[in-house]
KEKE-3310 file (N, C-alpha, C; in steps of 0.2 Angstrom, whole numbers, plus 5000, padded with zeros to 4 digits):
npx = (5252:5263:5276:5292:5296:5284:5277:5285:5283:5269:5269:5276:5267:5257:5264:5264:5251:5248:5257:5253:5238:5243:5250:5239:5230:5219:5201:5190:5176:5160:5157:5153:5162:5168:5167:5177:5178:5187:5194:5205:5219:5229:5245:5241:5234:5228:5215:5214:5207:5193:5191:5190:5198:5197:5203:5210:5219:5235:5245:5260:5255:5250:5246:5236:5234:5225:5223:5209:5200:5199:5209:5210:5217:5214:5219:5227:5235:5250:5260:5274:5280:5276:5270:5268:5257:5252:5242:5240:5250:5255:5254:5263:5275:5275:5277:5290:5297:5298:5305:5317:5320:5319:5326:5320:5318)
npy = (5309:5295:5296:5288:5285:5286:5276:5265:5266:5262:5250:5244:5245:5238:5225:5227:5226:5213:5205:5209:5203:5190:5187:5187:5180:5183:5185:5195:5202:5202:5218:5235:5242:5259:5271:5284:5297:5308:5317:5327:5325:5332:5334:5326:5313:5297:5288:5270:5258:5248:5257:5263:5272:5283:5291:5301:5313:5313:5321:5323:5314:5302:5286:5276:5261:5248:5234:5230:5230:5228:5237:5249:5258:5268:5274:5283:5298:5303:5313:5321:5317:5302:5291:5277:5270:5263:5255:5243:5230:5219:5222:5233:5227:5219:5230:5235:5224:5225:5237:5232:5224:5232:5245:5263:5275)
npz = (6327:6332:6343:6342:6355:6362:6355:6360:6374:6374:6371:6381:6391:6386:6389:6402:6407:6401:6408:6421:6421:6419:6431:6441:6436:6431:6428:6421:6427:6421:6413:6408:6396:6395:6383:6377:6368:6357:6366:6375:6386:6397:6407:6418:6428:6421:6423:6418:6418:6411:6401:6384:6374:6360:6347:6355:6363:6372:6383:6392:6402:6416:6415:6424:6429:6436:6435:6435:6425:6406:6394:6380:6367:6354:6339:6347:6351:6357:6367:6373:6389:6395:6409:6418:6431:6446:6461:6463:6469:6461:6448:6449:6452:6440:6431:6436:6433:6418:6418:6421:6411:6400:6401:6405:6393)
capx = (5257:5265:5283:5295:5297:5276:5275:5289:5279:5263:5271:5277:5260:5253:5267:5263:5244:5248:5260:5249:5234:5245:5251:5233:5226:5212:5196:5186:5169:5156:5155:5153:5167:5166:5170:5179:5180:5189:5196:5211:5222:5236:5248:5236:5233:5222:5213:5212:5204:5186:5190:5192:5200:5197:5204:5211:5227:5238:5251:5262:5251:5252:5241:5235:5231:5224:5220:5202:5197:5204:5210:5209:5218:5213:5221:5229:5240:5253:5264:5278:5282:5270:5272:5263:5257:5246:5242:5241:5257:5256:5255:5269:5279:5276:5281:5297:5301:5298:5311:5323:5321:5320:5327:5317:5321)
capy = (5305:5293:5296:5282:5284:5284:5268:5260:5266:5260:5242:5242:5246:5232:5220:5227:5223:5205:5202:5208:5198:5182:5186:5186:5174:5188:5184:5201:5201:5207:5225:5238:5246:5265:5273:5290:5299:5315:5320:5328:5325:5335:5334:5324:5306:5295:5280:5268:5252:5248:5261:5263:5279:5283:5298:5305:5315:5313:5325:5323:5309:5296:5281:5273:5254:5244:5228:5228:5227:5229:5245:5250:5264:5267:5280:5288:5303:5304:5319:5323:5312:5297:5288:5272:5270:5258:5254:5236:5228:5214:5227:5237:5221:5219:5237:5234:5219:5228:5242:5228:5220:5237:5253:5269:5278)
capz = (6325:6337:6342:6343:6363:6364:6354:6365:6381:6374:6370:6388:6395:6385:6391:6410:6406:6400:6415:6427:6420:6420:6437:6445:6432:6430:6424:6422:6428:6416:6415:6401:6393:6394:6377:6377:6360:6354:6372:6376:6393:6398:6414:6423:6428:6418:6424:6410:6418:6408:6397:6378:6371:6353:6343:6361:6364:6379:6384:6398:6407:6419:6414:6430:6427:6442:6434:6437:6418:6400:6392:6374:6365:6347:6337:6352:6349:6363:6365:6378:6394:6398:6413:6421:6440:6450:6469:6463:6470:6456:6443:6450:6452:6432:6429:6438:6428:6411:6418:6422:6405:6395:6405:6403:6386)
cpx = (5262:5273:5286:5295:5289:5276:5279:5285:5272:5264:5272:5270:5257:5257:5264:5256:5245:5251:5256:5243:5237:5247:5245:5229:5219:5207:5191:5180:5165:5155:5156:5159:5165:5170:5171:5182:5182:5191:5203:5213:5228:5238:5242:5237:5226:5220:5210:5209:5196:5185:5192:5192:5201:5198:5206:5218:5229:5244:5254:5258:5253:5245:5241:5230:5231:5222:5215:5199:5202:5204:5211:5212:5219:5213:5222:5235:5244:5259:5268:5280:5275:5274:5265:5263:5251:5247:5242:5247:5259:5257:5261:5275:5280:5280:5288:5301:5302:5304:5318:5325:5323:5320:5323:5321:5325)
cpy = (5302:5294:5289:5280:5283:5277:5263:5260:5262:5252:5241:5241:5240:5226:5221:5224:5216:5202:5203:5204:5191:5181:5184:5182:5178:5186:5190:5198:5205:5214:5230:5242:5254:5268:5281:5292:5307:5319:5322:5328:5328:5337:5333:5316:5303:5288:5277:5261:5253:5254:5260:5270:5279:5291:5302:5307:5316:5316:5326:5320:5304:5291:5276:5266:5250:5236:5225:5227:5230:5236:5244:5258:5263:5274:5285:5292:5305:5308:5320:5317:5307:5292:5282:5272:5265:5257:5247:5234:5223:5218:5231:5233:5220:5225:5237:5229:5221:5232:5239:5226:5226:5243:5258:5273:5286)
cpz = (6332:6337:6344:6351:6364:6362:6358:6371:6380:6374:6377:6392:6392:6388:6399:6411:6406:6406:6420:6427:6422:6428:6443:6442:6432:6426:6425:6421:6423:6418:6409:6400:6392:6388:6377:6370:6361:6361:6372:6384:6394:6406:6419:6424:6424:6420:6419:6412:6416:6404:6390:6376:6364:6351:6349:6360:6371:6379:6391:6403:6411:6418:6422:6429:6433:6441:6436:6430:6413:6398:6383:6371:6356:6344:6342:6348:6356:6362:6373:6383:6396:6403:6414:6429:6441:6458:6468:6463:6464:6449:6443:6449:6444:6429:6430:6433:6422:6412:6418:6415:6399:6399:6402:6398:6389)
residu = (MET:PHE:THR:ARG:GLU:ALA:LEU:GLN:ASP:ALA:ALA:ILE:LEU:GLY:VAL:VAL:ILE:ALA:ILE:GLY:GLY:LEU:ILE:LYS:TYR:THR:THR:PHE:LYS:PRO:HIS:GLU:ILE:GLU:VAL:ILE:ARG:ASN:CYS:SER:TYR:SER:ASP:GLN:ARG:VAL:GLU:VAL:ASP:TRP:ARG:GLU:PHE:VAL:ASP:CYS:ASP:PHE:THR:ASN:VAL:THR:PHE:VAL:TYR:GLU:ALA:ARG:GLY:PRO:VAL:ARG:LEU:THR:ASN:ALA:ARG:VAL:HIS:GLY:THR:VAL:THR:PHE:ASP:SER:ALA:ASN:MET:GLN:VAL:LYS:ALA:ALA:MET:GLN:LEU:VAL:VAL:LEU:ILE:HIS:PRO:PRO:PHE)
# end
């Protein structure tokens, strides 16, 4: 079950991804998306570029997005604290913009 905070964080990630794409005018090169099913992640960094997570659990994770490819979370269950990180300066700028618009919870 999603918590209110997890849904808000997921929405923010979506905005960051969208803004990151707009900043770069990204056109992803053809690449196959890796589908990951029924996995659990806890207390770790999870790289999300070019991945679809189906029926996965995320507990106290940091989602790492570099704007190299699309991301999809399907029926994800998020617990605890979720943060976002990137080495991509444009994505970081977008994340900072989102925080200015909507401060952390």
